[in-house]
N, C-alpha and C positions, 0 to 999 in steps of 0.2 A: 094084172094090168092096173096101172095107176090111174088115179082120178085127176083129170085135167083141171078141174076147178081148184083143187088144192094147190097145184103148181102155180096157177095165176095168183092165188092169195099169198103164196110165199114170196113171189117176185115183188109184190107190192110192199113188203116190209123192208125198210132201209136200216142197214146196220152201221153204227158209228165205229170209225177206225181211228186209232191214235195218231196215225201219220198226218192226219189233217191238222193237228195242232201246230205243225211247223210253219206253214204259210200264214196261219192265223196270227201266230206270234210275230212273224216278220212284218205283217201289216200293222200290227199294233206298235211295234218298235219304230217303223218308218213314220207312222203318224205322230208318235211321241217326239221323234227327232224333228219332224217338221214343226211341231208346236213349239218345241224348245228353241229352235232356230228363229221362229217368228217372234216368240215372246222375249228372246234375248236381244233382239235388234232394237236400236234406238231410232229416233227420227232421222229423216233425210234433210240435210240443210244445203243451201246454195250459197256459194261464194262468188262474188263478181270481182274480177281482177283485170288489170291492163294486159297481162299475158300470162301464160301457163309455163313459164320457163322453169325447167327442172322437175316438173310434175308429170307423173305417169298414172294412167288409169289402172286401178287394181293393185298398185304397188305402193304409191305414196301414202304415208300414214298421217293421221292427225294426232298430235300429242298435247298434253298439258302437264307441265312439271315432269317431263320425260316419261310420262305414262301414256300408253296407247289408248285412245278413246274413240278412234274411228278410222275410216279408210276411204280414199277417193274411189268412187264407183263410176264417174262419168265426167268427161271433159269435152266441151263443145264451144262453138262460137255463138255469140249473141245474134239475134235476128238482123241487127244493123252491121255486123261484122267488125265492130269496134272494141268489143270486150270479150273476155274469156269467161265462160260459165262453168264452174266447177261444182260438182255435186258430191257430197260426202255422206256416207252412212255412219251415223253415230252409234256407239255402244248403248246397251240398255242402261237406264238410270242416269243418263247425261243430259236429259232434256232441261233440267233446272239450271244448267250452266248457260243456256242460250237466251240470255237477256240482252237488252239494248246496248249495254256498255261492254259486251264481250268483244275482244279484239283477236284478229287472226293475221298471221304473217308467215312468210316462207323463211325457213332457216336453211342457209347455205353459207359457204365460206365468204366472209366479208373482211376487208381491210380498210380501215378509216381512222380518223383522228380519235374516235372513241376506243380504238384498239382492234385486235384481231379476234374474230368470233366465228363459230360454225365450222371449226376444223374437223370435228367428228363426222361431218357429212361427206368428207372426201371419199370414204369407202362405202358408207351405208346409203348415200344419196340424200337429196333434199327431202325435207318433210315440212308439214304445216304445224306451227305451234299456235297456242291460243292462251289467253287469260280469261277465265270464266267471268261472266257477267254477274253482277250482284244487285243492280238496280234496273228498274224499268220492267216492261212486259216481255213475255217470251216471244222470240222471233225465230224464223227459219231462213232468213236471207240477210247476208252480211257483205261488207266490202273488205276485200283482202288488202291489207296495208302493204305499201311498197317498201317500207323500212320497218325494222323492229321498233316497238315503242321503247323509249329510253328508260322507263320504269314501269314495272308491273305492280307497284304498290301505290296505295292511295294516301300514304302517310305524308305529313308535312304540310306546308302552306304554299299556295300559288300566288304570285305577285305579277303585276303588269308594270313594266318599265318603259319609259318613252325617252328617246334621244334625238336631239336635233343637231348634234355635232359628233364628230368622230366617225370611224369606219364601221361597217356592218359586221356583226358577229353571226356565226352560223348556229344552227340547231346542234345541240350537244356541247356547246362551249361551257366551261366549268364556272361555278360560282364559289368564291372563296371568302372565308372570314379569317383575317390575319394569316393568310397563306394556307389555311386548311380547307380542303374541299368539303363543301356542305350542300351543294346542289348543282343544278345544270339548267341550261336554256332549253325549254320544251318546245317553244314555237316562236317564229319570227314573222312579223307582218309590217304593214306600212299604213299609217293614218294619213290619208290624203287631205283631210281638213286641217290638221295641225302641221302637216309636212314633217312628221316625225316617224322614225323607225320604232316599232313596238316589239318588246320582248316579253314573252310569258315564261317566267322562271319558276322552278320548284326548289324550295329549301326543305330538305328532308328532315324528318323527325330524328332525334330530339333537338336539332339545331334550329328549328323554326322558332324556338323560344328566344333566340338572339334577335329576331326581327321585331321592331316596335315602330311607333309612328315617327320617331326622331332619327332613325338611321338614314344614312346617305349611301347611294350606290354610284360606283364609278367604274369605268373600263380599266382593265389591267392588260396593257400591251405586253407582248413577250419581250420586245426590245424597244426602248425609247431613248431618243437623243434630244436634249433640250438645252437651249442657250438663252440665258436671261441675265438680269442685272446681278443675280447671285453667282453667276459663273456658268460653266458647262457641266451638264449632268447626263450621265449615261446609266441607264437602269436596265438590268436583265432580270426578268422574272423566271419562274420555273419553266422547265422544258415543255411541260404540258401546254402552257399558254404561249410559248414562243411561236408555235405554228398557227394556232387557232385563236389566240386571245382568250379573254375571260372577263369576269365581272367580280368585283369585290365590294364589300359593304362594311360599315362600322358606324359608331357614334362619333360625332364631332368632338374635338377636345373641349372639356369644360361643360359638356351638356350631359344631363342625366337621362336615363332611359324613359321613354314615354309609354303610353298604354299599348297593349298588344293590338295587332291588326287582324282583320278578317281576310278570308280568301279573296283573291282578285283585287286587293288594294293596289292603288296606283302610286308610283314613285317616279321621280326624274332620274335619268341616268346621265351622269356627268362624264366628260371626256377623260378626266384624270382626277387623282386624289387632290391635287392642288386646286383644281377648278371647283371641286366639291367643297373644300375648306373655305375658299373665297366666297362661296354662295350660301354659307350657313348663317350669315348675319341678316336678320330680317329688319333691323333698324339701321337706317342710313339716311344721309342728306346728300342729295344730288347737286352738283355744281358744274358750271361750264367755265373752263379756263380759256382765256383769249391770249394766245402767245404771239409775240412779234418775231421771235427767233425761230431757227430751224428745229423742227420736231422729229427729224429722222432719228431712229433708234428708240422712240417711244411707241410701245405696242399695247393693245388691249390686254389687261391682266397685270400690267406693271404696277408697282407699288406707289402709293402716296405716303410720303414719310414726313415726320416731324423730328428733326435732329436724329435721324437714323432709325426711329421707331415707326413701324408701319401702322398707319391709321386709316387707310382707305385703298381703293382699287380703281385703276383706270378702266373705263368702259368702252369708249369709242374714240378712235384716232384715225382721221379727224371726225368730228361730230357733224352729221348731216341733217340734224333736226332744225338748224337755223337756216332760213331761206338765204340764197345767195344775194338777193337784192338787198337784204338787211346788212350783210357784211360789206358789200361794195359801197354802202352809204357812209362808212366810217372813213375818217381822214387817213388812218394808218392801216395797211393790210394786216389782218389778224387771222390766225388759224384757230378754230374752236376745238376744244378737247373736252369730252364729258367724263367726269370721274365722280366718285362718291366718297364721303367721309363716313366711316363705320364706327360709331362710338363703342359698340360691343367688343371691339378689339382691345379696348382699355378698361371697359366696365364689365361687370358680370353679365352673362347671357340672359340671366333671369331678371335683369333690371326692367322696371316698367318702361314700356316704349314711349308713352306720352311724356313722362317726366324726363327721361333721358334725352330725347330729341329736343325738348324745349330748353333744357339747360345747355346743351351743346350749341344750339342756335345762338343763345345769348352769349356764350363763351366765345364762339368764333367771331361774332360781330364785335365784341369788345376787343379781341386781339387784333382784328383788322384795323380798328381805329388806333391801336397802339403801334402799328407798323408791321404786322404780319403780312407777308407776300409769298406768292408761289413762284418758284423758279424751276427750270429744267436742270437736272444734275446728271452727270454720267455715273451710272451705277457700276459699270464694268468697262474698263478701258480696253479689254481684249476684243470685245465684240461691239463696243459702242452703244450698249443698251442704256437707256435713260430712265429716270424716275422723276416724279414730281416731288420737289422738296419744298416744304412749308416751314418758314422760320422768320424771326425778326430780322430786319435789315436796317442799316443806318441810312438816314435821309430817304425814306421810302417815297416813291412817286405818289402823288395824290390819287385817291380813288375817283375815277371819272365815271365808271359804269357800275351800277349795283344790280341792275336787271336789264336783260336784253332779249327781245323776241319771246318774252314770257318765261325765261330761264334765269335762275339766280346765278350771278357772276361772282367768281372768286378773283380778287385783284392779283395781278401778276407783276413781275419785275424781270428785267433782262437777266439771263443766266450768267454764271460766273465767267465762262469763256468769252461771252459778249462784253462783259465788263472789262476783262483784260484787254481785249482788242480795242475797246473805247479808250482805255487809259493809254495804251501804246500810241493810238492815233493822236491823242491830245499831246503826248510828249513830242511826237514827230511834228505836229503843227507848231508847237512852241519852238522847236529847233529850227523849223523852216523860217520862222519869223526873225531869227537872229541875223543881223547884217554881216554876213561872213566876209563879203568883199571889203567893206570898210575895216573890218577887224584885221584882215590880212594886210591891208595897206598900213594901218597903224603899227602892226607888228613889224613890217618891213622897215618903217621909219624908225621904230625903237631900236631895231638891230643896227641900222646905220648910225644912229646917235651913239649907241654903245661902242661901235667900232671907232668913231671919232674920239670919244672919251678915252678909250684905251690908247689911241695914237698920241693924244695930247699928254697922257700920263707917261708914255714912253719917251717923248721929247723932253718932258720935265725931268725925268730920271737921268737922261743923257746930260742935260744942263747941270744938274747937281753933281754928276760925276766929274764933269769938266771943271766945275768950281773947286772940287776937292783936290784936283790934280795941280792947281795953281800953287805957286810958292807962297802967295799971300795967305791962302787958306791954311797952309801948313802951320802958320804962326798962331792960328786960333787955339785957344786952350784945349787941352785934351778932352775935357768934359764936353765942350761944344762939338768937338770933332766926333766924339762917340755918338752924340745925339744925332748929328747929321748922318753918320753911317747907318744908324738904326732907321732913320727916315728913308734913306736910300734903299735899304733892304725891304722896307715895307712897300715902297713904290714899285720895286721890282716884282713883288708878288702880284700886283694888280696889272702888270703888263700882259701883253697877248700871250707870252710864253711863261707867265708866272704861275705860281701855285693856285692863285684865285682867278686870275684873268683867263687862263687857258680852259679850265672846266666851265667857266661862265660862258665863254665863246662857244664851246662845244655844245652846251645845253641849249643855247639860243639857236644854233644851227639845227639841232635835233628837233626842237619844237617847231621850227619852220617846216622841216621835212614831214613831220607827223601831221601837221595841219594840211599840207598839200595832199597827203595820202588820204586824209579823212574826207576830202571833198567828194569823190565818187561814191563812198558809202552813204553820206548824207543825201546825195542826189537819189540814190537807189531807195533809201528808206522813205524819201518824200514821194516817190512814184509808187512803190509797193510796200506799204506799212507792214504787211503780214510776213515779210521775210525774216523778222525776228523770231517767228514761231515755226514757219514752214520753210521747206527748201525753195530756193528761187526758181529752180528748174526741176520738173518731175523726172524721177529716175526712169530710165528705160529698162523694161523687163529683159532679163537675159533670155535669149532664145536658144533652146537646146539644139545642138547639131546632130544631124543624122549619123548613124553609125556607118563607117566605111566598110 
């Protein structure tokens, strides 16, 4: 019989079995996997967007340089229901990318003036791309951009351009240097204080070395049509700028490169290359020209010339800086035009401003005293464009006004067409003073006397012939008879039907007829002097007929 105490003691002893290692190892592996998963996860960031178009929770990836660095784990509306809140779980080791200047945007198929992008997402679906931040403190909340940034690089120089003329350019417009693409428009704004459109542009490296303090910027239209005194100009730029326009820059002719500029330096943006060239001269003398004649065809930007050489630019047509009361006080109605003389067009751009302007003021004053006057001249007869021509003229009108309403006045003279009209008017006035009636009466009397003289010559010729036929005359010596015969022949030539009398009579009759026909023309010229230059009656435009 067994001892019960020994059985109880044996039951208290626990025996270790190897099968127990299996669940233990499973627990350890699960714990390790949980730890690995927890340790491999990066931070959770929040993106705030206007909408979540194309994004899916658990599927949409976050990439940088086409490398997966996270995934969308939650999409919901903001408390005010106006924004979309997108949460992304980042991979381990990506927390240093999350600085202030990091940028996020959605990559999906896009077609625009910058080109076609995101075609690879047609099959894989949209994803979120980012550029890592490099400056500022670490953040976990960012704003999702509605458009991809134009550049993910920080290289180059950024400049601010302001324009008060021309049309607006859009973000993404290209920046060219001599036709080569070197940058783009990054941002467009409006300065309400200056009333100017502002452009922030980026000139990429290494082309940023082309930018210095003396460069000029102007708009590059895709297609431009221009009519001026130089003629008609049609300019077609590259196809890239044909639809969206662009900006070009360069150094003005004759000017050397200035010192380099810093980021966000300011420049003026001109409407065209010609406008930029006309504004590169910082030394000028402003004048007001008071014209008596018609100024139609003269526009701002037109040339001021001296014997065909451009020496200045027209600024305002007409000039509104002079009060109307001051103009109406003058005896003759005058139209003010403001223009400037630019000495640097003939001098070097590096000439001292003070010495150059002083010499030019003295030179112009001396030439005005010697007969230099300004007139309007047609620069292009096809479109009627005019320029201001400065030159010496014969018998110049005296200088009556040197300064008016605080502005320096350049003396003017009537333009060439007005001089022609004046001369024609003077000729017609002199013609109108001729006593035509008395002249015609004297001419008629002269014709009557001429006819009487011819009649008397004819009778004398008949008397001589009768004398020769008499028998007494036959007894005259042969020499005398020959002389009388010659005299008879001579008298016959002066008769009405003779070799001299007949042409003389015909010429006198033709002269009388021509003078009678000249009377209506002289009357018309006296009433309308400009018929020598222009048609007396305007031509009626031909009206096209409708198709039957």
